[in-house]
PyMOL CGO cylinders between C-alpha atoms (Angstrom):
from pymol import cmd
from pymol.cgo import CYLINDER

trace = [
    CYLINDER, -24.68, -69.87, 15.59, -22.30, -72.45, 17.69, 0.3, 1, 1, 1, 1, 1, 1,
    CYLINDER, -22.30, -72.45, 17.69, -22.75, -72.57, 21.46, 0.3, 1, 1, 1, 1, 1, 1,
    CYLINDER, -22.75, -72.57, 21.46, -19.41, -73.08, 22.97, 0.3, 1, 1, 1, 1, 1, 1,
    CYLINDER, -19.41, -73.08, 22.97, -18.65, -75.93, 25.41, 0.3, 1, 1, 1, 1, 1, 1,
    CYLINDER, -18.65, -75.93, 25.41, -17.27, -74.49, 29.03, 0.3, 1, 1, 1, 1, 1, 1,
    CYLINDER, -17.27, -74.49, 29.03, -16.21, -77.15, 31.52, 0.3, 1, 1, 1, 1, 1, 1,
    CYLINDER, -16.21, -77.15, 31.52, -14.97, -77.61, 35.09, 0.3, 1, 1, 1, 1, 1, 1,
    CYLINDER, -14.97, -77.61, 35.09, -18.54, -76.84, 37.39, 0.3, 1, 1, 1, 1, 1, 1,
    CYLINDER, -18.54, -76.84, 37.39, -15.67, -76.16, 40.48, 0.3, 1, 1, 1, 1, 1, 1,
    CYLINDER, -15.67, -76.16, 40.48, -13.92, -73.85, 38.65, 0.3, 1, 1, 1, 1, 1, 1,
    CYLINDER, -13.92, -73.85, 38.65, -16.88, -71.93, 37.63, 0.3, 1, 1, 1, 1, 1, 1,
    CYLINDER, -16.88, -71.93, 37.63, -18.42, -71.89, 41.17, 0.3, 1, 1, 1, 1, 1, 1,
    CYLINDER, -18.42, -71.89, 41.17, -15.01, -70.65, 42.66, 0.3, 1, 1, 1, 1, 1, 1,
    CYLINDER, -15.01, -70.65, 42.66, -15.21, -67.88, 40.22, 0.3, 1, 1, 1, 1, 1, 1,
    CYLINDER, -15.21, -67.88, 40.22, -18.77, -66.63, 40.98, 0.3, 1, 1, 1, 1, 1, 1,
    CYLINDER, -18.77, -66.63, 40.98, -17.63, -66.75, 45.18, 0.3, 1, 1, 1, 1, 1, 1,
    CYLINDER, -17.63, -66.75, 45.18, -14.87, -64.34, 43.83, 0.3, 1, 1, 1, 1, 1, 1,
    CYLINDER, -14.87, -64.34, 43.83, -17.15, -62.39, 41.97, 0.3, 1, 1, 1, 1, 1, 1,
    CYLINDER, -17.15, -62.39, 41.97, -19.67, -61.86, 45.07, 0.3, 1, 1, 1, 1, 1, 1,
    CYLINDER, -19.67, -61.86, 45.07, -16.69, -61.02, 47.54, 0.3, 1, 1, 1, 1, 1, 1,
    CYLINDER, -16.69, -61.02, 47.54, -15.27, -58.74, 45.14, 0.3, 1, 1, 1, 1, 1, 1,
    CYLINDER, -15.27, -58.74, 45.14, -18.81, -56.64, 44.81, 0.3, 1, 1, 1, 1, 1, 1,
    CYLINDER, -18.81, -56.64, 44.81, -20.26, -57.22, 48.30, 0.3, 1, 1, 1, 1, 1, 1,
    CYLINDER, -20.26, -57.22, 48.30, -18.92, -53.74, 49.40, 0.3, 1, 1, 1, 1, 1, 1,
    CYLINDER, -18.92, -53.74, 49.40, -20.74, -50.90, 47.48, 0.3, 1, 1, 1, 1, 1, 1,
    CYLINDER, -20.74, -50.90, 47.48, -18.95, -48.10, 46.22, 0.3, 1, 1, 1, 1, 1, 1,
    CYLINDER, -18.95, -48.10, 46.22, -19.55, -44.87, 47.72, 0.3, 1, 1, 1, 1, 1, 1,
    CYLINDER, -19.55, -44.87, 47.72, -17.31, -42.98, 46.10, 0.3, 1, 1, 1, 1, 1, 1,
    CYLINDER, -17.31, -42.98, 46.10, -18.47, -43.69, 42.66, 0.3, 1, 1, 1, 1, 1, 1,
    CYLINDER, -18.47, -43.69, 42.66, -22.35, -43.38, 43.72, 0.3, 1, 1, 1, 1, 1, 1,
    CYLINDER, -22.35, -43.38, 43.72, -21.86, -39.88, 45.36, 0.3, 1, 1, 1, 1, 1, 1,
    CYLINDER, -21.86, -39.88, 45.36, -19.99, -38.91, 42.00, 0.3, 1, 1, 1, 1, 1, 1,
    CYLINDER, -19.99, -38.91, 42.00, -22.12, -40.11, 39.30, 0.3, 1, 1, 1, 1, 1, 1,
    CYLINDER, -22.12, -40.11, 39.30, -25.29, -40.89, 41.28, 0.3, 1, 1, 1, 1, 1, 1,
    CYLINDER, -25.29, -40.89, 41.28, -24.99, -44.22, 40.56, 0.3, 1, 1, 1, 1, 1, 1,
    CYLINDER, -24.99, -44.22, 40.56, -23.55, -47.20, 40.65, 0.3, 1, 1, 1, 1, 1, 1,
    CYLINDER, -23.55, -47.20, 40.65, -24.07, -51.69, 39.40, 0.3, 1, 1, 1, 1, 1, 1,
    CYLINDER, -24.07, -51.69, 39.40, -22.66, -54.64, 39.24, 0.3, 1, 1, 1, 1, 1, 1,
    CYLINDER, -22.66, -54.64, 39.24, -22.87, -57.25, 36.37, 0.3, 1, 1, 1, 1, 1, 1,
    CYLINDER, -22.87, -57.25, 36.37, -22.15, -60.99, 36.28, 0.3, 1, 1, 1, 1, 1, 1,
    CYLINDER, -22.15, -60.99, 36.28, -18.62, -60.83, 35.98, 0.3, 1, 1, 1, 1, 1, 1,
    CYLINDER, -18.62, -60.83, 35.98, -17.62, -64.06, 36.07, 0.3, 1, 1, 1, 1, 1, 1,
    CYLINDER, -17.62, -64.06, 36.07, -15.72, -65.60, 33.62, 0.3, 1, 1, 1, 1, 1, 1,
    CYLINDER, -15.72, -65.60, 33.62, -16.60, -67.31, 31.45, 0.3, 1, 1, 1, 1, 1, 1,
    CYLINDER, -16.60, -67.31, 31.45, -19.78, -65.38, 30.88, 0.3, 1, 1, 1, 1, 1, 1,
    CYLINDER, -19.78, -65.38, 30.88, -18.47, -62.06, 30.98, 0.3, 1, 1, 1, 1, 1, 1,
    CYLINDER, -18.47, -62.06, 30.98, -15.79, -62.80, 27.94, 0.3, 1, 1, 1, 1, 1, 1,
    CYLINDER, -15.79, -62.80, 27.94, -16.75, -61.52, 24.68, 0.3, 1, 1, 1, 1, 1, 1,
    CYLINDER, -16.75, -61.52, 24.68, -15.99, -64.03, 22.02, 0.3, 1, 1, 1, 1, 1, 1,
    CYLINDER, -15.99, -64.03, 22.02, -14.34, -63.21, 18.45, 0.3, 1, 1, 1, 1, 1, 1,
    CYLINDER, -14.34, -63.21, 18.45, -15.28, -66.38, 16.99, 0.3, 1, 1, 1, 1, 1, 1,
    CYLINDER, -15.28, -66.38, 16.99, -18.81, -67.61, 15.44, 0.3, 1, 1, 1, 1, 1, 1,
    CYLINDER, -18.81, -67.61, 15.44, -19.63, -69.03, 18.47, 0.3, 1, 1, 1, 1, 1, 1,
    CYLINDER, -19.63, -69.03, 18.47, -21.73, -68.08, 21.56, 0.3, 1, 1, 1, 1, 1, 1,
    CYLINDER, -21.73, -68.08, 21.56, -21.40, -69.05, 25.26, 0.3, 1, 1, 1, 1, 1, 1,
    CYLINDER, -21.40, -69.05, 25.26, -23.88, -70.66, 26.72, 0.3, 1, 1, 1, 1, 1, 1,
    CYLINDER, -23.88, -70.66, 26.72, -26.13, -69.64, 29.65, 0.3, 1, 1, 1, 1, 1, 1,
    CYLINDER, -26.13, -69.64, 29.65, -25.14, -70.96, 32.94, 0.3, 1, 1, 1, 1, 1, 1,
    CYLINDER, -25.14, -70.96, 32.94, -27.52, -73.85, 34.34, 0.3, 1, 1, 1, 1, 1, 1,
    CYLINDER, -27.52, -73.85, 34.34, -28.10, -75.77, 37.47, 0.3, 1, 1, 1, 1, 1, 1,
    CYLINDER, -28.10, -75.77, 37.47, -26.04, -75.28, 40.50, 0.3, 1, 1, 1, 1, 1, 1,
    CYLINDER, -26.04, -75.28, 40.50, -24.22, -72.33, 38.64, 0.3, 1, 1, 1, 1, 1, 1,
    CYLINDER, -24.22, -72.33, 38.64, -27.53, -70.60, 37.50, 0.3, 1, 1, 1, 1, 1, 1,
    CYLINDER, -27.53, -70.60, 37.50, -28.32, -71.17, 41.52, 0.3, 1, 1, 1, 1, 1, 1,
    CYLINDER, -28.32, -71.17, 41.52, -25.21, -69.54, 42.99, 0.3, 1, 1, 1, 1, 1, 1,
    CYLINDER, -25.21, -69.54, 42.99, -25.55, -66.35, 40.24, 0.3, 1, 1, 1, 1, 1, 1,
    CYLINDER, -25.55, -66.35, 40.24, -28.85, -65.78, 41.56, 0.3, 1, 1, 1, 1, 1, 1,
    CYLINDER, -28.85, -65.78, 41.56, -28.06, -66.25, 45.36, 0.3, 1, 1, 1, 1, 1, 1,
    CYLINDER, -28.06, -66.25, 45.36, -24.92, -64.00, 44.94, 0.3, 1, 1, 1, 1, 1, 1,
    CYLINDER, -24.92, -64.00, 44.94, -27.34, -60.94, 43.24, 0.3, 1, 1, 1, 1, 1, 1,
    CYLINDER, -27.34, -60.94, 43.24, -29.25, -61.32, 46.54, 0.3, 1, 1, 1, 1, 1, 1,
    CYLINDER, -29.25, -61.32, 46.54, -26.48, -61.32, 48.74, 0.3, 1, 1, 1, 1, 1, 1,
    CYLINDER, -26.48, -61.32, 48.74, -25.11, -58.07, 46.56, 0.3, 1, 1, 1, 1, 1, 1,
    CYLINDER, -25.11, -58.07, 46.56, -28.28, -56.67, 46.92, 0.3, 1, 1, 1, 1, 1, 1,
    CYLINDER, -28.28, -56.67, 46.92, -28.74, -56.90, 50.45, 0.3, 1, 1, 1, 1, 1, 1,
    CYLINDER, -28.74, -56.90, 50.45, -25.45, -55.57, 51.35, 0.3, 1, 1, 1, 1, 1, 1,
    CYLINDER, -25.45, -55.57, 51.35, -25.77, -52.45, 49.32, 0.3, 1, 1, 1, 1, 1, 1,
    CYLINDER, -25.77, -52.45, 49.32, -29.23, -52.21, 50.93, 0.3, 1, 1, 1, 1, 1, 1,
    CYLINDER, -29.23, -52.21, 50.93, -27.71, -51.84, 54.35, 0.3, 1, 1, 1, 1, 1, 1,
    CYLINDER, -27.71, -51.84, 54.35, -25.06, -49.10, 53.29, 0.3, 1, 1, 1, 1, 1, 1,
    CYLINDER, -25.06, -49.10, 53.29, -27.77, -47.13, 51.04, 0.3, 1, 1, 1, 1, 1, 1,
    CYLINDER, -27.77, -47.13, 51.04, -30.05, -47.04, 54.67, 0.3, 1, 1, 1, 1, 1, 1,
    CYLINDER, -30.05, -47.04, 54.67, -27.33, -45.21, 55.97, 0.3, 1, 1, 1, 1, 1, 1,
    CYLINDER, -27.33, -45.21, 55.97, -27.37, -42.46, 53.69, 0.3, 1, 1, 1, 1, 1, 1,
    CYLINDER, -27.37, -42.46, 53.69, -30.78, -41.19, 55.18, 0.3, 1, 1, 1, 1, 1, 1,
    CYLINDER, -30.78, -41.19, 55.18, -31.62, -39.98, 51.56, 0.3, 1, 1, 1, 1, 1, 1,
    CYLINDER, -31.62, -39.98, 51.56, -34.09, -41.57, 48.66, 0.3, 1, 1, 1, 1, 1, 1,
    CYLINDER, -34.09, -41.57, 48.66, -32.65, -44.17, 46.50, 0.3, 1, 1, 1, 1, 1, 1,
    CYLINDER, -32.65, -44.17, 46.50, -33.20, -46.51, 43.89, 0.3, 1, 1, 1, 1, 1, 1,
    CYLINDER, -33.20, -46.51, 43.89, -32.07, -50.30, 44.24, 0.3, 1, 1, 1, 1, 1, 1,
    CYLINDER, -32.07, -50.30, 44.24, -32.94, -53.24, 42.38, 0.3, 1, 1, 1, 1, 1, 1,
    CYLINDER, -32.94, -53.24, 42.38, -31.73, -56.50, 41.02, 0.3, 1, 1, 1, 1, 1, 1,
    CYLINDER, -31.73, -56.50, 41.02, -32.30, -56.64, 37.21, 0.3, 1, 1, 1, 1, 1, 1,
    CYLINDER, -32.30, -56.64, 37.21, -32.91, -60.55, 36.49, 0.3, 1, 1, 1, 1, 1, 1,
    CYLINDER, -32.91, -60.55, 36.49, -33.07, -61.66, 32.91, 0.3, 1, 1, 1, 1, 1, 1,
    CYLINDER, -33.07, -61.66, 32.91, -34.74, -64.31, 31.87, 0.3, 1, 1, 1, 1, 1, 1,
    CYLINDER, -34.74, -64.31, 31.87, -33.46, -66.06, 30.08, 0.3, 1, 1, 1, 1, 1, 1,
    CYLINDER, -33.46, -66.06, 30.08, -30.08, -64.45, 29.71, 0.3, 1, 1, 1, 1, 1, 1,
    CYLINDER, -30.08, -64.45, 29.71, -29.51, -64.82, 33.54, 0.3, 1, 1, 1, 1, 1, 1,
    CYLINDER, -29.51, -64.82, 33.54, -25.77, -63.83, 32.33, 0.3, 1, 1, 1, 1, 1, 1,
    CYLINDER, -25.77, -63.83, 32.33, -27.26, -60.22, 31.69, 0.3, 1, 1, 1, 1, 1, 1,
    CYLINDER, -27.26, -60.22, 31.69, -28.59, -59.48, 34.91, 0.3, 1, 1, 1, 1, 1, 1,
    CYLINDER, -28.59, -59.48, 34.91, -27.63, -56.71, 37.38, 0.3, 1, 1, 1, 1, 1, 1,
    CYLINDER, -27.63, -56.71, 37.38, -27.63, -55.10, 40.75, 0.3, 1, 1, 1, 1, 1, 1,
    CYLINDER, -27.63, -55.10, 40.75, -28.52, -51.29, 39.52, 0.3, 1, 1, 1, 1, 1, 1,
    CYLINDER, -28.52, -51.29, 39.52, -28.27, -48.21, 42.52, 0.3, 1, 1, 1, 1, 1, 1,
    CYLINDER, -28.27, -48.21, 42.52, -28.99, -44.42, 42.02, 0.3, 1, 1, 1, 1, 1, 1,
    CYLINDER, -28.99, -44.42, 42.02, -29.43, -41.34, 44.03, 0.3, 1, 1, 1, 1, 1, 1,
    CYLINDER, -29.43, -41.34, 44.03, -30.89, -37.88, 43.46, 0.3, 1, 1, 1, 1, 1, 1,
    CYLINDER, -30.89, -37.88, 43.46, -31.35, -36.86, 39.84, 0.3, 1, 1, 1, 1, 1, 1,
    CYLINDER, -31.35, -36.86, 39.84, -30.63, -40.64, 38.40, 0.3, 1, 1, 1, 1, 1, 1,
    CYLINDER, -30.63, -40.64, 38.40, -33.43, -42.11, 40.28, 0.3, 1, 1, 1, 1, 1, 1,
    CYLINDER, -33.43, -42.11, 40.28, -36.19, -41.36, 37.67, 0.3, 1, 1, 1, 1, 1, 1,
    CYLINDER, -36.19, -41.36, 37.67, -33.97, -42.18, 35.10, 0.3, 1, 1, 1, 1, 1, 1,
    CYLINDER, -33.97, -42.18, 35.10, -33.48, -45.68, 35.91, 0.3, 1, 1, 1, 1, 1, 1,
    CYLINDER, -33.48, -45.68, 35.91, -37.29, -45.75, 36.88, 0.3, 1, 1, 1, 1, 1, 1,
    CYLINDER, -37.29, -45.75, 36.88, -38.27, -45.19, 33.01, 0.3, 1, 1, 1, 1, 1, 1,
    CYLINDER, -38.27, -45.19, 33.01, -35.35, -47.15, 31.65, 0.3, 1, 1, 1, 1, 1, 1,
    CYLINDER, -35.35, -47.15, 31.65, -37.11, -50.42, 30.62, 0.3, 1, 1, 1, 1, 1, 1,
    CYLINDER, -37.11, -50.42, 30.62, -40.50, -50.98, 28.21, 0.3, 1, 1, 1, 1, 1, 1,
    CYLINDER, -40.50, -50.98, 28.21, -43.11, -52.17, 30.53, 0.3, 1, 1, 1, 1, 1, 1,
    CYLINDER, -43.11, -52.17, 30.53, -44.99, -55.61, 30.01, 0.3, 1, 1, 1, 1, 1, 1,
    CYLINDER, -44.99, -55.61, 30.01, -47.51, -57.81, 31.85, 0.3, 1, 1, 1, 1, 1, 1,
    CYLINDER, -47.51, -57.81, 31.85, -45.65, -61.30, 32.36, 0.3, 1, 1, 1, 1, 1, 1,
    CYLINDER, -45.65, -61.30, 32.36, -46.94, -63.22, 35.06, 0.3, 1, 1, 1, 1, 1, 1,
    CYLINDER, -46.94, -63.22, 35.06, -44.36, -65.19, 37.40, 0.3, 1, 1, 1, 1, 1, 1,
    CYLINDER, -44.36, -65.19, 37.40, -45.25, -68.77, 37.30, 0.3, 1, 1, 1, 1, 1, 1,
    CYLINDER, -45.25, -68.77, 37.30, -43.43, -71.72, 39.17, 0.3, 1, 1, 1, 1, 1, 1,
    CYLINDER, -43.43, -71.72, 39.17, -40.49, -71.71, 36.56, 0.3, 1, 1, 1, 1, 1, 1,
    CYLINDER, -40.49, -71.71, 36.56, -39.63, -68.18, 36.44, 0.3, 1, 1, 1, 1, 1, 1,
    CYLINDER, -39.63, -68.18, 36.44, -36.04, -67.02, 37.86, 0.3, 1, 1, 1, 1, 1, 1,
    CYLINDER, -36.04, -67.02, 37.86, -37.79, -64.76, 40.62, 0.3, 1, 1, 1, 1, 1, 1,
    CYLINDER, -37.79, -64.76, 40.62, -38.82, -67.87, 42.49, 0.3, 1, 1, 1, 1, 1, 1,
    CYLINDER, -38.82, -67.87, 42.49, -35.22, -68.54, 43.77, 0.3, 1, 1, 1, 1, 1, 1,
    CYLINDER, -35.22, -68.54, 43.77, -34.65, -65.63, 45.39, 0.3, 1, 1, 1, 1, 1, 1,
    CYLINDER, -34.65, -65.63, 45.39, -36.27, -64.36, 49.22, 0.3, 1, 1, 1, 1, 1, 1,
    CYLINDER, -36.27, -64.36, 49.22, -40.05, -64.33, 48.88, 0.3, 1, 1, 1, 1, 1, 1,
    CYLINDER, -40.05, -64.33, 48.88, -39.97, -60.55, 50.38, 0.3, 1, 1, 1, 1, 1, 1,
    CYLINDER, -39.97, -60.55, 50.38, -39.16, -59.45, 46.76, 0.3, 1, 1, 1, 1, 1, 1,
    CYLINDER, -39.16, -59.45, 46.76, -41.77, -57.21, 44.82, 0.3, 1, 1, 1, 1, 1, 1,
    CYLINDER, -41.77, -57.21, 44.82, -41.07, -58.28, 41.13, 0.3, 1, 1, 1, 1, 1, 1,
    CYLINDER, -41.07, -58.28, 41.13, -42.30, -55.58, 38.16, 0.3, 1, 1, 1, 1, 1, 1,
    CYLINDER, -42.30, -55.58, 38.16, -41.98, -57.50, 34.69, 0.3, 1, 1, 1, 1, 1, 1,
    CYLINDER, -41.98, -57.50, 34.69, -40.02, -55.82, 31.81, 0.3, 1, 1, 1, 1, 1, 1,
    CYLINDER, -40.02, -55.82, 31.81, -39.19, -56.33, 28.23, 0.3, 1, 1, 1, 1, 1, 1,
    CYLINDER, -39.19, -56.33, 28.23, -35.48, -57.76, 27.75, 0.3, 1, 1, 1, 1, 1, 1,
    CYLINDER, -35.48, -57.76, 27.75, -34.91, -55.92, 24.03, 0.3, 1, 1, 1, 1, 1, 1,
    CYLINDER, -34.91, -55.92, 24.03, -31.88, -55.97, 22.44, 0.3, 1, 1, 1, 1, 1, 1,
    CYLINDER, -31.88, -55.97, 22.44, -31.13, -52.36, 20.61, 0.3, 1, 1, 1, 1, 1, 1,
    CYLINDER, -31.13, -52.36, 20.61, -29.77, -52.38, 17.46, 0.3, 1, 1, 1, 1, 1, 1,
    CYLINDER, -29.77, -52.38, 17.46, -29.01, -49.04, 15.26, 0.3, 1, 1, 1, 1, 1, 1,
    CYLINDER, -29.01, -49.04, 15.26, -29.26, -48.96, 11.58, 0.3, 1, 1, 1, 1, 1, 1,
    CYLINDER, -29.26, -48.96, 11.58, -26.16, -47.32, 10.44, 0.3, 1, 1, 1, 1, 1, 1,
    CYLINDER, -26.16, -47.32, 10.44, -24.40, -50.43, 12.36, 0.3, 1, 1, 1, 1, 1, 1,
    CYLINDER, -24.40, -50.43, 12.36, -25.66, -52.75, 10.43, 0.3, 1, 1, 1, 1, 1, 1,
    CYLINDER, -25.66, -52.75, 10.43, -25.31, -51.07, 7.23, 0.3, 1, 1, 1, 1, 1, 1,
    CYLINDER, -25.31, -51.07, 7.23, -21.49, -50.62, 7.15, 0.3, 1, 1, 1, 1, 1, 1,
    CYLINDER, -21.49, -50.62, 7.15, -19.81, -50.68, 3.49, 0.3, 1, 1, 1, 1, 1, 1,
    CYLINDER, -19.81, -50.68, 3.49, -18.48, -54.07, 2.70, 0.3, 1, 1, 1, 1, 1, 1,
    CYLINDER, -18.48, -54.07, 2.70, -14.49, -53.33, 3.16, 0.3, 1, 1, 1, 1, 1, 1,
    CYLINDER, -14.49, -53.33, 3.16, -15.09, -52.44, 6.38, 0.3, 1, 1, 1, 1, 1, 1,
    CYLINDER, -15.09, -52.44, 6.38, -16.17, -56.28, 7.15, 0.3, 1, 1, 1, 1, 1, 1,
    CYLINDER, -16.17, -56.28, 7.15, -13.59, -59.02, 8.14, 0.3, 1, 1, 1, 1, 1, 1,
    CYLINDER, -13.59, -59.02, 8.14, -15.78, -61.76, 6.93, 0.3, 1, 1, 1, 1, 1, 1,
    CYLINDER, -15.78, -61.76, 6.93, -18.74, -61.10, 3.93, 0.3, 1, 1, 1, 1, 1, 1,
    CYLINDER, -18.74, -61.10, 3.93, -20.50, -63.54, 6.04, 0.3, 1, 1, 1, 1, 1, 1,
    CYLINDER, -20.50, -63.54, 6.04, -20.83, -61.21, 8.78, 0.3, 1, 1, 1, 1, 1, 1,
    CYLINDER, -20.83, -61.21, 8.78, -22.16, -58.10, 6.11, 0.3, 1, 1, 1, 1, 1, 1,
    CYLINDER, -22.16, -58.10, 6.11, -24.77, -60.22, 4.72, 0.3, 1, 1, 1, 1, 1, 1,
    CYLINDER, -24.77, -60.22, 4.72, -25.62, -61.37, 8.37, 0.3, 1, 1, 1, 1, 1, 1,
    CYLINDER, -25.62, -61.37, 8.37, -26.15, -57.58, 9.24, 0.3, 1, 1, 1, 1, 1, 1,
    CYLINDER, -26.15, -57.58, 9.24, -28.07, -57.41, 6.20, 0.3, 1, 1, 1, 1, 1, 1,
    CYLINDER, -28.07, -57.41, 6.20, -30.97, -59.77, 6.76, 0.3, 1, 1, 1, 1, 1, 1,
    CYLINDER, -30.97, -59.77, 6.76, -30.90, -58.70, 10.53, 0.3, 1, 1, 1, 1, 1, 1,
    CYLINDER, -30.90, -58.70, 10.53, -31.86, -55.35, 9.17, 0.3, 1, 1, 1, 1, 1, 1,
    CYLINDER, -31.86, -55.35, 9.17, -34.65, -56.45, 6.72, 0.3, 1, 1, 1, 1, 1, 1,
    CYLINDER, -34.65, -56.45, 6.72, -35.94, -58.54, 9.85, 0.3, 1, 1, 1, 1, 1, 1,
    CYLINDER, -35.94, -58.54, 9.85, -36.28, -55.30, 11.86, 0.3, 1, 1, 1, 1, 1, 1,
    CYLINDER, -36.28, -55.30, 11.86, -37.77, -53.27, 9.16, 0.3, 1, 1, 1, 1, 1, 1,
    CYLINDER, -37.77, -53.27, 9.16, -40.13, -55.54, 8.21, 0.3, 1, 1, 1, 1, 1, 1,
    CYLINDER, -40.13, -55.54, 8.21, -41.26, -56.82, 11.57, 0.3, 1, 1, 1, 1, 1, 1,
    CYLINDER, -41.26, -56.82, 11.57, -43.09, -55.29, 13.90, 0.3, 1, 1, 1, 1, 1, 1,
    CYLINDER, -43.09, -55.29, 13.90, -40.60, -53.71, 15.87, 0.3, 1, 1, 1, 1, 1, 1,
    CYLINDER, -40.60, -53.71, 15.87, -40.30, -51.23, 18.71, 0.3, 1, 1, 1, 1, 1, 1,
    CYLINDER, -40.30, -51.23, 18.71, -38.06, -48.26, 17.10, 0.3, 1, 1, 1, 1, 1, 1,
    CYLINDER, -38.06, -48.26, 17.10, -37.37, -44.62, 17.56, 0.3, 1, 1, 1, 1, 1, 1,
    CYLINDER, -37.37, -44.62, 17.56, -35.42, -42.27, 16.00, 0.3, 1, 1, 1, 1, 1, 1,
    CYLINDER, -35.42, -42.27, 16.00, -32.14, -40.65, 17.54, 0.3, 1, 1, 1, 1, 1, 1,
    CYLINDER, -32.14, -40.65, 17.54, -30.72, -37.62, 17.26, 0.3, 1, 1, 1, 1, 1, 1,
    CYLINDER, -30.72, -37.62, 17.26, -27.19, -36.86, 17.19, 0.3, 1, 1, 1, 1, 1, 1,
    CYLINDER, -27.19, -36.86, 17.19, -25.91, -32.94, 17.54, 0.3, 1, 1, 1, 1, 1, 1,
    CYLINDER, -25.91, -32.94, 17.54, -24.27, -32.00, 14.07, 0.3, 1, 1, 1, 1, 1, 1,
    CYLINDER, -24.27, -32.00, 14.07, -24.41, -35.81, 12.70, 0.3, 1, 1, 1, 1, 1, 1,
    CYLINDER, -24.41, -35.81, 12.70, -26.95, -37.56, 10.88, 0.3, 1, 1, 1, 1, 1, 1,
    CYLINDER, -26.95, -37.56, 10.88, -29.58, -39.11, 12.63, 0.3, 1, 1, 1, 1, 1, 1,
    CYLINDER, -29.58, -39.11, 12.63, -30.12, -42.71, 13.37, 0.3, 1, 1, 1, 1, 1, 1,
    CYLINDER, -30.12, -42.71, 13.37, -33.30, -45.40, 13.83, 0.3, 1, 1, 1, 1, 1, 1,
    CYLINDER, -33.30, -45.40, 13.83, -32.72, -47.69, 17.07, 0.3, 1, 1, 1, 1, 1, 1,
    CYLINDER, -32.72, -47.69, 17.07, -35.08, -50.97, 16.66, 0.3, 1, 1, 1, 1, 1, 1,
    CYLINDER, -35.08, -50.97, 16.66, -35.15, -53.31, 19.69, 0.3, 1, 1, 1, 1, 1, 1,
    CYLINDER, -35.15, -53.31, 19.69, -35.22, -56.90, 19.09, 0.3, 1, 1, 1, 1, 1, 1,
    CYLINDER, -35.22, -56.90, 19.09, -37.37, -58.65, 21.81, 0.3, 1, 1, 1, 1, 1, 1,
    CYLINDER, -37.37, -58.65, 21.81, -34.70, -61.31, 24.01, 0.3, 1, 1, 1, 1, 1, 1,
    CYLINDER, -34.70, -61.31, 24.01, -37.29, -62.68, 27.12, 0.3, 1, 1, 1, 1, 1, 1,
    CYLINDER, -37.29, -62.68, 27.12, -37.93, -60.67, 30.07, 0.3, 1, 1, 1, 1, 1, 1,
    CYLINDER, -37.93, -60.67, 30.07, -36.19, -58.49, 32.90, 0.3, 1, 1, 1, 1, 1, 1,
    CYLINDER, -36.19, -58.49, 32.90, -37.68, -58.83, 36.40, 0.3, 1, 1, 1, 1, 1, 1,
    CYLINDER, -37.68, -58.83, 36.40, -36.76, -56.03, 38.40, 0.3, 1, 1, 1, 1, 1, 1,
    CYLINDER, -36.76, -56.03, 38.40, -36.71, -56.82, 41.92, 0.3, 1, 1, 1, 1, 1, 1,
    CYLINDER, -36.71, -56.82, 41.92, -37.12, -54.53, 45.36, 0.3, 1, 1, 1, 1, 1, 1,
    CYLINDER, -37.12, -54.53, 45.36, -37.43, -56.04, 48.76, 0.3, 1, 1, 1, 1, 1, 1,
]
cmd.load_cgo(trace, "trace")
């Protein structure tokens, strides 16, 4: 896999600041209607989906620090708004390590609280001096979880003619063999009036769930 080069640190930092400013205010209307709200790292170029055989490298240095700082700013702002509701709520930073660009701030109310409390597979990772968590406020409490990429078996078994490139078909088949032969977590998915499927979960790293 090739990594796409990205340039222009000043522009990237400006994009991060624009993202922070845009999402500082919690969308109470959205939260009230759907019982949850979240914000991902909607920052160019890390929110782009590339169609070529390359990946955008994760933020490093100052860009990574500014993203982490932004997550905390959004968290603090949303927390202030949620306290005004005078009702129980879920609010946490999902800090992905090393896939920092996947990180989110997530909140929920009412019946969605239990759902988000149990959404990730538990883990026993320990924090150390290099953990991303050390770059946030010391008043956070962190819970370790497993960062897993889900793959449904049917999505890796598309007919050959549905692929634009035959290499992608072979790549999917190899990945499926790896998932089936390895000791990866999996579960059956039951679809009403459709064929059932199997989801496999490929570990990618850690998720730290942070709450003040």
